[in-house]
C-alpha positions, 0 to 999 in steps of 0.5 A, spaced: 827 834 793 828 837 799 831 843 801 834 845 808 837 851 810 842 852 815 842 857 820 848 859 826 845 860 834 848 861 841 845 856 846 847 858 853 846 855 861 849 856 867 849 848 868 852 845 863 854 845 856 848 839 854 844 844 857 846 850 853 845 845 846 839 843 849 836 850 850 838 853 843 834 848 841 828 849 845 828 856 842 829 855 836 823 851 835 820 857 837 820 860 831 823 855 826 819 849 824 820 842 822 828 842 825 831 836 822 839 837 825 843 840 830 850 840 830 854 844 835 860 847 832 863 851 839 863 849 846 865 856 851 865 857 858 865 865 861 869 864 866 867 870 873 870 869 880 876 863 877 869 859 876 865 856 870 859 862 870 855 860 863 857 854 857 856 856 851 854 851 844 855 855 838 851 850 833 848 849 827 841 848 826 837 845 819 831 846 817 826 843 811 824 849 807 817 849 805 
């Protein structure tokens, strides 16, 4: 039987939501092994001077427990 743990993380990017999600997975992969799934749960944008300043992707990352 395989057991998975799920953690909540937030990725950011100054370019796009896609980059924010990708950055989150890349950063999580630096300390978490056997990542199996990443689910975007919320997207939002920080706005400064009436322009998008930072794209944020809140995510659930699931990984296999050894």
